[in-house]
Backbone as CSV, one residue per row, in Angstrom:
resi,resn,N_x,N_y,N_z,CA_x,CA_y,CA_z,C_x,C_y,C_z
1,MET,47.566,96.886,125.791,47.579,96.895,127.408,46.933,95.174,128.116
2,LEU,47.449,94.810,129.051,46.955,93.457,129.195,45.722,93.702,130.441
3,THR,44.936,92.377,129.967,44.039,92.542,130.510,44.088,92.480,132.231
4,LYS,43.339,91.754,133.155,43.437,91.273,134.627,43.800,89.705,134.474
5,ASP,43.450,89.237,133.638,43.222,87.664,133.215,44.605,87.399,132.751
6,GLN,44.852,88.346,131.379,46.423,88.174,130.937,47.451,88.497,132.402
7,PHE,47.414,89.532,132.820,48.495,89.651,133.725,48.289,88.197,134.773
8,THR,47.465,88.228,135.367,47.686,87.131,136.238,48.066,85.917,135.606
9,ALA,47.625,85.455,134.497,48.279,84.235,133.843,49.996,84.470,134.219
10,ILE,50.433,85.480,133.275,51.689,86.055,133.621,52.698,85.707,134.578
11,VAL,51.563,86.378,135.578,52.003,86.271,137.349,52.476,84.980,137.974
12,MET,51.322,83.664,137.399,51.358,82.430,138.061,52.364,81.727,136.990
13,ALA,52.961,81.997,135.903,53.923,81.525,134.877,55.240,81.748,135.387
14,LEU,54.828,83.242,135.756,56.419,83.427,136.362,57.034,83.053,137.537
15,VAL,55.754,82.436,138.636,56.118,81.764,139.838,55.925,80.429,139.807
16,VAL,55.055,80.222,138.939,55.445,78.309,138.698,56.453,77.565,137.998
17,TRP,56.587,78.674,136.810,57.960,77.804,135.941,59.076,78.215,136.736
18,GLY,59.134,79.320,137.429,60.529,80.108,137.797,60.877,79.016,139.397
19,PHE,59.677,78.703,139.840,60.039,77.480,140.803,60.483,76.169,140.461
20,ALA,59.800,75.866,139.609,60.071,74.571,138.775,61.875,74.833,137.847
21,GLY,61.636,75.607,137.410,63.217,75.924,136.733,64.417,75.865,137.625
22,ALA,64.096,76.439,139.113,65.279,76.657,140.142,65.383,75.286,141.019
23,LEU,63.950,74.297,140.844,64.354,73.008,141.597,64.946,72.306,139.917
24,PHE,64.671,72.527,139.408,65.093,71.430,137.850,66.880,71.841,137.982
25,GLY,67.317,73.034,138.026,68.545,73.831,137.250,69.678,72.920,138.668
26,ALA,68.510,73.218,140.066,69.654,73.127,141.742,70.107,71.904,141.112
27,LEU,68.271,70.616,140.704,69.289,69.067,140.524,69.837,68.543,139.712
28,PHE,69.558,69.300,138.424,70.405,69.278,136.971,71.955,69.181,137.240
29,ALA,72.456,71.119,138.124,73.668,70.879,138.760,74.713,70.217,139.243
30,GLY,73.797,70.069,140.108,74.048,68.621,141.178,74.633,67.158,140.405
31,LEU,73.227,66.954,139.710,74.003,65.624,138.913,75.013,65.336,138.253
32,TYR,75.056,66.600,137.526,75.959,66.908,136.095,77.191,66.493,136.693
33,GLN,77.265,66.983,138.079,78.968,67.047,138.549,79.142,65.854,138.983
34,VAL,78.350,65.383,139.985,78.617,63.930,140.505,79.024,63.226,139.371
35,LEU,77.907,62.780,138.192,78.063,62.374,137.221,79.800,62.354,136.608
36,VAL,80.219,63.652,136.631,81.362,63.940,136.123,82.845,63.191,137.040
37,VAL,82.537,63.809,138.679,83.279,63.257,139.483,83.636,61.596,139.258
38,LEU,82.268,60.677,138.992,82.177,59.041,138.674,83.010,58.845,137.442
39,GLY,83.302,59.649,136.542,83.917,59.316,135.115,83.104,59.650,134.236
40,LEU,81.919,60.101,134.294,80.971,59.982,132.813,81.769,61.520,131.970
41,THR,82.045,61.438,130.675,82.703,61.964,129.919,81.613,62.759,129.050
42,GLY,81.887,63.458,127.798,80.774,63.396,126.872,79.800,64.170,127.201
43,TRP,78.511,63.353,126.136,77.568,63.565,126.151,76.595,63.387,127.490
44,GLU,77.277,62.149,128.063,76.673,61.401,128.827,76.404,62.107,130.026
45,PRO,76.702,63.086,131.111,76.344,63.895,132.089,75.760,64.097,131.596
46,LEU,75.510,64.699,130.629,74.379,65.816,130.418,73.234,65.510,129.774
47,VAL,73.296,64.785,129.125,71.791,63.721,128.793,71.399,63.205,129.983
48,ILE,71.837,62.167,130.980,71.767,61.688,131.947,71.117,62.607,133.285
49,ALA,71.781,63.935,133.219,71.441,64.543,134.040,70.160,65.340,133.877
50,ALA,69.689,65.319,132.776,68.802,66.526,132.159,67.471,65.430,132.139
51,ALA,67.596,64.108,132.149,66.274,63.376,132.169,66.231,62.903,133.404
52,ALA,67.024,62.572,134.220,66.852,62.350,135.696,66.134,64.250,136.484
53,ALA,66.615,65.010,135.738,66.159,66.385,136.912,65.023,66.702,136.315
54,ALA,64.420,66.309,134.736,63.032,66.359,134.571,62.669,65.468,134.602
55,MET,62.588,64.372,134.560,61.599,63.483,135.400,61.366,63.703,136.674
56,THR,62.166,63.980,137.355,61.943,64.643,139.236,61.330,65.263,138.952
57,THR,61.565,66.651,138.225,60.489,68.401,138.107,59.008,68.252,138.032
58,SER,58.946,67.387,136.782,57.791,66.964,135.691,57.117,66.201,137.154
59,ALA,57.425,65.421,138.060,56.525,64.510,139.085,55.872,65.136,139.913
60,PHE,57.261,66.443,140.379,56.436,67.504,141.541,55.550,68.666,140.627
61,TYR,55.519,68.886,139.455,54.596,70.024,138.724,54.104,69.226,138.611
62,SER,53.579,68.188,138.252,52.129,67.570,137.976,51.326,66.357,138.901
63,ALA,52.435,65.884,139.428,51.942,64.798,140.593,52.428,64.732,141.640
64,MET,52.245,65.799,142.304,52.317,66.405,143.657,52.296,65.492,144.662
65,PRO,51.547,65.096,144.928,50.947,64.384,146.387,51.712,63.155,145.910
66,VAL,51.923,62.494,145.041,52.401,61.160,144.631,54.131,61.156,145.039
67,ALA,54.647,62.590,143.864,56.231,62.693,144.521,56.421,63.354,145.633
68,LEU,55.477,64.008,146.441,55.961,64.152,148.245,56.250,62.544,148.530
69,VAL,54.881,61.880,148.100,55.128,60.483,148.958,56.704,59.859,148.504
70,GLY,56.837,59.718,147.587,58.446,59.147,147.508,59.526,59.546,147.896
71,ALA,59.049,61.090,148.101,60.522,61.771,148.505,60.680,61.589,150.013
72,MET,59.845,61.574,150.981,58.896,61.213,152.305,59.756,59.966,152.579
73,ALA,59.127,58.722,151.530,60.005,57.257,151.718,61.062,57.147,151.892
74,GLY,62.141,57.851,149.927,62.985,58.116,150.236,64.073,59.225,151.597
75,VAL,63.590,59.487,151.909,64.789,60.157,153.227,64.103,59.138,154.429
76,LEU,63.244,58.598,154.407,62.842,57.646,155.820,63.833,56.297,155.121
77,ALA,63.842,55.880,153.932,64.590,54.753,153.570,66.075,54.794,154.083
78,SER,66.861,55.975,153.779,67.725,56.241,153.815,68.621,56.412,154.818
79,ILE,67.701,57.207,155.900,68.167,57.482,156.591,68.087,56.134,157.604
80,GLY,67.369,55.576,157.454,67.369,54.175,157.895,68.203,53.268,157.861
81,TYR,68.983,53.254,156.011,70.061,53.023,155.806,71.470,53.148,156.265
82,LEU,71.432,54.902,156.114,72.861,55.136,157.382,73.065,54.768,158.418
83,ILE,71.795,54.722,159.252,71.657,54.042,160.261,72.302,52.627,160.578
84,ALA,71.666,51.744,159.955,71.753,49.992,159.816,73.773,50.044,159.416
85,SER,73.987,50.911,157.776,74.944,50.856,157.533,76.609,51.483,158.019
86,GLY,76.119,52.121,159.035,77.292,52.904,159.942,77.812,53.784,158.506
87,GLN,79.315,53.581,158.771,80.305,54.353,157.917,80.194,53.939,156.613
88,GLU,79.808,52.588,155.873,80.168,51.941,154.583,78.707,52.231,153.838
89,VAL,78.871,53.419,152.698,77.470,53.594,152.290,77.427,53.652,150.778
90,GLN,77.298,52.407,150.283,76.612,52.080,148.589,76.041,52.411,147.960
91,LEU,76.305,53.011,146.366,75.407,54.067,146.128,73.954,53.406,145.431
92,LEU,74.222,52.156,145.109,73.011,50.944,144.665,72.371,50.456,145.659
93,ALA,73.244,50.232,146.842,72.263,49.486,148.086,71.765,50.933,148.354
94,ILE,71.553,51.833,148.788,70.773,53.056,148.949,69.976,53.811,148.490
95,VAL,70.330,53.376,146.996,69.491,53.578,145.884,68.245,52.991,145.899
96,GLY,68.698,51.402,145.878,67.839,50.184,145.971,67.125,50.374,147.228
97,THR,67.637,50.446,148.568,66.643,50.503,149.521,65.549,51.542,149.541
98,ALA,66.327,52.664,149.033,64.870,53.984,149.022,64.210,53.520,147.662
99,ALA,64.247,53.051,146.979,63.153,52.799,145.966,62.507,51.553,146.021
100,VAL,62.734,50.739,146.873,61.758,49.703,147.414,60.657,50.192,148.304
101,PHE,61.445,51.147,149.346,60.197,51.735,150.088,59.237,52.581,149.769
102,GLY,60.154,53.218,148.494,59.166,54.481,147.581,57.975,53.542,147.241
103,VAL,58.298,52.450,146.166,57.301,51.274,145.449,56.453,51.118,147.161
104,ILE,56.699,50.367,148.115,56.048,50.294,148.697,54.964,51.834,149.404
105,ALA,55.304,52.626,149.356,54.366,53.981,150.326,53.408,54.026,148.864
106,GLY,53.935,54.099,147.742,53.506,54.426,146.490,52.411,53.395,146.928
107,SER,52.487,52.336,146.424,50.889,51.429,146.661,50.192,51.368,147.616
108,PHE,51.001,51.647,149.216,49.657,52.256,149.785,49.133,53.731,149.399
109,TYR,49.566,54.695,149.362,49.050,55.704,148.262,47.662,55.203,147.287
110,SER,48.184,54.269,146.189,47.138,54.413,145.522,46.050,53.267,145.911
111,TRP,46.242,52.372,146.910,45.104,51.884,147.722,44.100,52.553,148.234
112,ILE,45.182,53.994,148.948,43.707,55.113,149.560,42.947,55.924,149.178
113,ALA,43.835,56.968,147.711,43.796,57.273,147.065,44.076,56.817,145.593
114,LYS,43.209,56.673,145.095,42.851,56.799,143.277,43.640,57.999,142.911
115,SER,44.673,57.622,142.218,45.217,59.013,141.389,45.589,58.405,139.997
116,GLY,44.976,57.247,139.680,44.628,57.345,138.084,46.111,56.890,137.493
117,SER,46.543,56.651,136.278,47.339,56.641,135.658,48.378,57.897,135.082
118,ARG,48.054,58.970,135.329,48.014,60.315,134.729,49.494,60.574,135.609
119,PRO,50.074,60.414,137.496,51.224,60.985,137.302,52.073,59.765,136.411
120,LEU,52.083,58.771,136.443,53.292,58.183,135.667,53.182,58.690,134.172
121,ALA,51.872,58.728,133.766,52.121,59.414,132.322,52.790,61.232,132.314
122,GLU,52.752,61.976,133.299,53.384,63.230,133.317,54.819,63.017,133.455
123,THR,55.145,61.362,134.647,56.893,61.786,134.877,57.481,61.070,133.731
124,LEU,56.677,60.390,132.833,57.269,59.451,131.423,57.820,60.767,130.660
125,THR,56.245,61.452,130.275,56.723,62.978,129.658,57.893,63.343,129.808
126,GLY,58.327,64.249,131.154,59.482,64.480,131.474,60.331,64.037,131.327
127,LEU,60.594,62.643,131.627,61.465,61.784,131.051,62.066,62.004,129.635
128,LEU,60.644,62.128,128.875,61.440,61.977,127.375,61.939,63.299,127.361
129,ALA,61.174,64.127,127.822,61.675,65.981,127.226,63.032,66.146,128.014
130,GLY,63.446,65.510,128.909,65.181,65.598,129.010,65.715,64.832,128.508
131,LEU,65.205,63.648,127.897,65.782,62.719,127.082,66.534,63.797,125.558
132,LEU,65.750,64.490,125.032,65.066,65.075,123.917,66.310,66.059,124.465
133,ALA,66.165,66.718,125.355,66.914,68.492,125.312,68.292,68.265,125.910
134,GLY,68.637,67.038,126.725,70.371,66.760,126.453,70.641,66.460,125.303
135,THR,70.016,65.670,124.668,70.684,65.201,123.250,70.478,66.414,122.585
136,VAL,69.508,67.216,122.162,69.449,68.251,121.444,70.976,68.805,122.172
137,LEU,71.176,70.014,123.416,71.866,70.767,123.744,73.343,69.970,123.873
138,ALA,73.784,68.378,123.754,75.003,67.597,123.557,75.241,67.898,122.218
139,LEU,74.542,67.777,121.298,74.861,67.706,119.780,74.807,69.129,119.715
140,VAL,74.781,70.288,120.089,74.984,71.204,119.419,76.108,72.104,120.063
141,LEU,76.399,71.783,121.712,78.008,71.996,121.936,78.872,70.628,121.413
142,GLY,78.302,69.984,121.214,79.749,68.846,120.241,79.707,69.463,118.915
143,LEU,79.048,69.896,118.455,79.223,71.155,116.922,79.761,71.966,117.201
144,LEU,79.510,72.829,118.264,80.582,74.482,118.071,81.364,73.847,118.807
145,GLY,82.351,72.966,119.369,82.688,72.623,120.274,83.235,73.661,120.879
146,THR,82.230,73.696,122.046,83.002,75.055,123.069,81.870,74.389,124.604
147,GLN,82.333,75.241,125.526,82.311,74.868,126.556,81.126,76.067,127.497
148,ILE,80.357,76.025,128.095,79.391,77.114,128.799,79.611,76.860,130.226
149,GLY,79.406,78.194,130.886,79.379,77.505,132.148,77.620,77.437,132.678
150,MET,77.829,77.019,134.069,76.529,75.693,134.394,75.381,76.873,134.757
151,PHE,75.881,78.369,134.677,74.303,79.353,134.383,73.750,79.027,132.915
152,VAL,74.703,79.483,132.571,73.861,79.076,130.693,73.551,77.791,130.551
153,LEU,74.414,76.591,130.801,73.935,75.364,130.543,72.277,75.161,131.195
154,ALA,72.231,75.375,132.534,71.131,75.151,133.109,69.952,75.883,132.833
155,ALA,70.043,76.645,132.146,68.910,77.983,131.516,68.568,77.253,130.520
156,GLY,69.366,77.067,129.565,69.178,76.286,128.751,68.751,74.761,128.444
157,VAL,69.123,74.131,129.110,68.485,72.980,129.225,66.653,73.329,129.869
158,VAL,67.006,73.851,130.931,65.309,73.973,131.136,64.540,74.767,130.305
159,ALA,64.947,75.412,129.246,64.285,76.086,128.400,63.739,74.972,127.915
160,LEU,64.810,74.354,127.094,64.449,73.177,126.354,63.239,72.085,126.642
161,VAL,63.845,71.558,128.065,62.740,70.946,128.565,61.300,71.063,129.022
162,GLY,61.266,72.712,129.476,59.604,72.833,129.142,59.322,73.147,128.192
163,THR,59.962,73.411,126.763,59.470,73.762,125.558,58.607,72.347,125.300
164,PHE,59.784,71.243,125.346,59.282,69.840,124.721,58.577,69.298,125.467
165,PHE,58.543,69.046,126.760,57.771,68.926,127.801,56.101,69.223,127.566
166,GLN,56.002,70.892,127.648,54.652,71.344,126.840,53.849,70.815,125.583
167,MET,55.015,71.368,124.929,54.399,70.570,123.172,54.226,69.482,123.368
168,ALA,54.438,68.082,124.029,54.702,66.882,123.843,53.077,66.703,125.024
169,GLU,52.837,67.474,126.365,52.008,66.790,127.417,50.804,66.684,126.387
170,ARG,50.577,67.491,125.149,48.455,67.786,125.226,48.655,66.397,124.327
171,TRP,49.387,65.692,123.690,49.424,64.273,122.700,49.511,63.399,123.580
172,LEU,51.192,63.330,123.915,51.081,62.008,124.659,50.672,61.522,125.653
173,VAL,50.188,62.777,126.761,49.723,62.228,128.330,48.430,61.591,127.810
174,GLY,47.524,61.875,127.011,46.493,61.721,126.599,46.289,60.734,126.039
175,ARG,47.181,60.252,124.941,47.122,58.584,124.394,47.762,57.615,125.539
176,SER,48.524,57.779,126.050,49.189,57.224,127.155,48.775,56.748,128.006
177,LEU,47.116,57.711,128.607,45.812,57.249,129.837,45.781,56.129,128.987
178,SER,45.598,55.905,128.343,44.538,54.080,127.939,44.738,53.221,128.126
179,TRP,46.654,52.986,128.076,47.102,51.757,128.156,48.188,51.568,129.659
180,LEU,48.591,52.619,129.931,48.720,52.620,131.579,48.373,52.087,132.528
181,PRO,48.802,51.357,133.127,47.945,50.678,134.038,47.940,51.649,135.418
182,ASP,46.690,51.917,135.692,45.990,52.687,136.745,47.066,52.249,138.162
183,GLY,47.041,50.782,138.747,47.589,50.332,139.590,49.025,50.834,140.079
184,LEU,49.566,50.589,138.764,51.029,50.860,139.153,51.935,52.397,138.846
185,ALA,50.673,53.311,138.907,51.475,54.436,138.002,51.938,55.053,139.606
186,ALA,51.256,55.187,140.259,52.049,55.822,142.042,52.580,54.899,142.166
187,PRO,52.932,53.807,142.454,54.093,52.993,143.017,55.474,53.357,142.246
188,VAL,55.171,53.166,141.204,56.556,53.795,140.192,57.478,55.001,140.248
189,VAL,56.220,56.070,140.153,56.620,57.346,140.423,56.963,57.495,141.871
190,ALA,56.825,56.838,142.536,57.218,57.040,143.903,58.595,56.574,144.319
191,GLY,58.123,55.544,143.656,60.007,54.821,143.925,60.889,55.730,143.111
192,LEU,60.213,56.053,141.733,61.843,57.029,141.072,62.036,58.154,142.153
193,ILE,60.984,58.846,142.202,61.425,59.879,143.047,62.541,59.384,144.445
194,ALA,62.040,58.537,144.995,62.631,57.572,146.404,63.958,57.757,145.970
195,ALA,64.103,56.788,144.948,65.510,56.264,143.990,66.308,57.614,144.082
196,VAL,65.710,58.886,143.531,66.196,60.028,143.400,67.026,60.578,144.548
197,VAL,65.891,60.967,145.637,66.530,61.046,147.021,67.597,59.930,147.513
198,GLY,67.105,58.868,147.711,68.383,58.057,147.915,69.553,58.430,147.471
199,ALA,69.922,58.417,146.025,71.336,59.144,145.393,71.548,60.163,146.099
200,SER,70.381,61.379,145.988,71.206,62.628,146.872,71.939,62.701,148.001
201,ILE,71.157,61.380,149.098,71.577,61.401,150.124,72.916,60.484,150.179
202,TRP,73.077,59.871,149.368,74.180,59.081,149.294,75.502,60.381,148.854
203,ILE,75.467,61.324,147.693,75.787,62.464,147.329,76.571,62.944,148.841
204,VAL,76.126,63.531,149.716,76.178,63.552,150.672,76.923,62.780,151.955
205,GLY,76.007,61.560,152.325,76.310,60.716,153.264,77.936,59.592,152.884
206,GLY,77.584,59.213,151.585,78.646,58.623,151.184,79.471,58.955,150.728
207,THR,79.545,60.012,149.623,80.904,60.611,149.240,81.653,60.981,150.225
208,THR,81.256,61.991,151.245,82.074,62.636,151.983,82.457,61.611,153.342
209,SER,81.927,60.626,153.977,82.430,59.427,154.457,83.364,58.813,153.778
210,ALA,83.469,58.407,152.858,84.287,57.299,151.725,85.594,57.977,151.514
211,MET,85.598,59.264,151.016,86.789,60.001,150.292,87.231,60.941,151.386
212,LEU,88.256,61.124,151.613,88.707,62.573,152.665,89.964,62.889,152.416
213,ASP,90.502,62.153,150.858,91.763,62.958,150.603,91.341,64.367,150.199
214,LEU,92.377,65.033,149.692,92.354,66.677,149.007,91.303,66.465,147.486
215,GLY,91.942,65.565,146.993,91.210,65.519,145.363,89.802,65.280,145.779
216,ALA,89.660,64.262,146.812,87.870,64.176,146.441,87.085,65.094,147.412
217,LYS,88.226,66.150,148.064,87.436,67.151,149.102,87.189,68.171,147.889
218,GLN,87.824,68.265,146.733,88.189,69.305,145.728,86.810,68.933,144.668
219,GLU,86.527,67.590,144.649,85.573,67.060,143.802,84.110,67.583,144.435
220,ILE,83.830,67.002,145.447,83.349,67.485,146.632,82.902,69.279,146.175
221,SER,83.525,69.904,146.402,83.685,71.636,146.253,83.030,71.976,144.803
222,ASP,83.620,71.462,144.097,83.011,71.653,142.695,81.475,71.434,142.601
223,VAL,80.968,69.969,143.173,79.719,69.808,142.732,78.939,70.925,143.219
224,LEU,79.031,71.412,144.648,78.385,71.981,145.440,78.691,73.733,144.828
225,ARG,79.192,73.651,144.246,80.074,75.468,143.543,78.958,75.285,142.487
226,ASP,78.742,74.096,141.919,78.064,74.738,140.845,76.043,74.559,140.939
227,ILE,75.954,74.003,142.323,74.531,74.530,142.296,74.408,75.706,142.165
228,PRO,74.571,77.031,143.154,74.139,77.838,142.846,73.730,78.652,141.586
229,PRO,74.398,78.500,140.508,74.268,78.971,139.114,73.330,78.426,138.921
230,GLY,73.117,76.821,138.770,72.346,76.273,138.181,71.156,76.248,138.591
231,LEU,71.075,76.710,140.230,69.141,76.947,140.450,68.893,78.435,140.082
232,THR,69.369,79.854,139.748,69.225,80.607,139.287,69.703,80.527,137.668
233,GLY,70.261,79.767,137.115,69.788,79.986,135.848,68.624,79.349,135.326
234,GLY,67.980,78.064,136.321,67.099,77.339,135.550,66.054,78.103,136.441
235,LEU,66.389,79.005,137.326,64.882,80.311,138.158,64.798,80.965,136.289
236,LEU,65.931,81.880,135.956,65.828,82.635,134.834,65.362,82.003,133.699
237,GLY,65.384,80.906,133.307,65.234,80.146,131.943,63.521,79.210,132.513
238,GLY,63.455,78.938,133.393,62.021,78.588,133.811,60.905,79.753,133.360
239,ALA,61.449,80.787,134.152,60.424,81.732,134.070,60.388,82.559,133.093
240,LEU,61.149,82.638,131.897,61.399,83.559,130.385,60.425,82.220,129.691
241,THR,60.910,80.839,129.695,60.505,80.271,128.876,58.548,80.195,129.391
242,GLY,58.308,80.161,130.341,56.330,80.369,130.941,55.955,80.951,130.482
243,ILE,56.594,82.458,130.160,56.078,83.560,129.805,55.965,83.514,128.489
244,LEU,56.890,82.638,127.790,56.785,82.651,126.495,56.201,81.820,125.836
245,LEU,55.878,80.606,126.461,54.962,79.732,125.950,53.378,80.383,126.295
246,GLU,53.148,80.758,128.191,51.773,81.473,127.777,51.648,82.905,126.484
247,LEU,52.590,83.349,126.053,52.157,84.266,125.109,51.654,83.370,124.035
248,LEU,52.331,82.260,124.190,52.171,81.745,122.790,50.938,80.420,122.538
249,GLY,50.030,80.912,123.782,48.928,79.978,123.396,48.984,78.676,124.693
250,PHE,50.234,78.347,125.489,49.996,77.264,126.336,49.948,77.634,127.843
251,HIS,48.838,77.762,127.855,48.022,78.457,128.832,48.125,77.527,130.546
252,LEU,48.989,77.998,131.244,49.011,76.952,132.427,47.968,76.807,133.255
253,GLU,46.978,77.867,133.358,45.784,77.955,134.017,44.672,76.958,133.296
254,ASP,45.102,76.451,132.101,44.275,75.045,131.912,44.530,73.636,132.274
255,GLN,45.758,74.072,133.278,46.371,72.530,133.400,45.966,72.419,135.285
256,ILE,45.907,73.725,135.747,45.847,73.593,137.332,44.598,73.795,138.064
C-alpha cells in the first residue's frame, strides 16, 4: 500500500519526467531529421541530436531561469536577423547571432542574480548523458542491423539519457562545482540555449525560403511528420523512467 508521500512522489515523477521527456523527444526528432536532410548518416545524426536535445532539456530541467533568458535572447536575436537579412538566411549566421545575444543576456543575468556554476554543471552533465546515450543506442542498432521508428527511438533515447543523467548528477555536478567559474556559467548556458533556438528558427525560416522544389518540400514534411511520434515517445519514455528511478531511490523531491 502506497503512502501519501510515495504517491505524491510518483505523481511528481510522472508530470516532471513526462514533460521533460516530451520536450526532449520533440526536439530530438526534429534535430535528427534535419541532420539527415543535411547529409549526415549512420551514427552521426543520432549522437548529435541526442547530445543537443539532452543539453537543452537538462538546462530547462535544472536551470530554468537561465535557460529562459537564453531562449528569449535567441528568439529576439533570430527575429532581428530575419528582418535584417531578408530572404537569405544562413545557418551559421543566425546561430552565431543568437549565441552572441544569449551570452550577453546571460552575462546580464549573472550580474543581477548570482546563480553560481550549477547551471553550467547541470547542462554539461546533460550533454555527457546525451553523448553516452546516443553512442550506446547507435552501437546497439549497428550490431543488430535494424531500423526502428521515431516513437521507439525517442522513448529509448529519453530512457537512457534520463538514467545516465540521474546516475551521473549525484557525483559529477558536485565535483565540477568547485572548478567551474561562477561568472561564466549563466553566459555559456544562455548562449547554448540561444544557439539551439536560432537553429530551430532557421529550420522554419531558412529551409522554407531557400528550398521550394518538390524534394525540399518532402524533406520538410519528413521533419514535421516525425515530431509528433518523437514527442509522444519521449513522453512515455520519460514518465516510465521517472517512475522506475523514483522506485530505485533517485528521488526527484530531493532536488527541487
